[in-house]
N, C-alpha and C positions, 0 to 999 in steps of 0.2 A: 218885725225883725227881732225886736227884743224878746217877744214872747217865744219865738222859736229857739233862741239861744238859752232862755230860761228852761224850756222843756228839755233841751239837750243836756244842760248841766244837771237837771233833776234826774234824768234817766241815767246819766253817768254816775251820779251819786248813789242811786239805787243799785246799779250794776256792781259797784265795788263793795256793797254791803252784802251781796249774795254769797252764801256759803260756797258755792261752786267757784266763784271768782276768788274768794279768799283762799280756797285750797290751791287754785292754780297759781296765785301770787306767792303763797307760802312755798309750794314745791319749786317754783322758778327761782326763789331765793337760794335754794340749795342746789340749783343747777339741774333739777329733775324735770322731766316732762311728764304729763299725764300718761302718755303712751308708754313710757318706761315703767311707770308704776303698774299699769294694766298688764303689760307684758310680763313683769315679774309675778304678778298675781296668777296669771294663767300658767306660768312655769311652775309655781308652787303646787297648783292643783294637778297639773300633769305629772309632776314627780310623785305625788301620793297615789295617783292613778296607776303609775308604773309599779309602785310597791304592792298595791292591791293585785295587780295583774300577775306579777312574778311570784309573790308569796301567798296570795289569797286564793289562787286557783280560779280566778274569775276570767271571763273573756274581756277583751279590751274595752268594749262598750259598757259592760257591766261595771268594770273597774272605774271607768271615767264617771259614770253616773253615781257610783258609790262615793267616790271622793268628793264630787260636787254636793251630794246630799249630806255628807259628813261636815264639810266646811260651812255650807250655807244652811244646814239644819232644815231642809225643805221636805223631808219625808212626810211630815204631818200635813203640809200644805198640799202635797199631791194626793194624800188620802182624804183630805177634807176635815180632819180633826183639829180642833182648836186653832182655827186659821189665824185669829188675831194674835194669839200668843206665839204662834210659829212665825208670823210676820215680824213680831218684835225680836224673836230669837234670830231671824234671818238678818235683821239690821245689825244686831249686836255682833254676830259672828262675822258678817261681811265687813263691819268696821274694824274688828280685830284683825282680819285677814289683810285689809288695806293698810293698817298700821305695820303689820309684819312685812308687807310688800314695800312700804316706804323705807323701813329700816334696811331691808336687803338692798334696795335700790341705792340708798345713800352709801352703804357699805361697799357695793360694787363700784359706785362712782368714784369713791376715794382711791380704790386700787386701779381702776382703769385710767385715771389721770396721772398716775405716778410717772 
């Protein structure tokens, strides 16, 4: 019995040290949910896709792929060149996009709660 409770407390301790749970706890402190941040991220990508579509003369699918490639810098990954450097760039750009989405989500949360 004591061994089971020790294992549960050890798992709980490791769970709260995980970066995913830290992010969830941090976002819940600001009243944000992960779904809200993901939704804002998708909305930002789709807004840029619309800009490419209207002003770039691309079809809707090409515009969406172009905006995803632009934000996540995955063109080299698809072509197979410098895949490790592109993966690092993918992480950096996606982290930047996530920070932008968090800022927009906090900003919209402040105005929707007024």
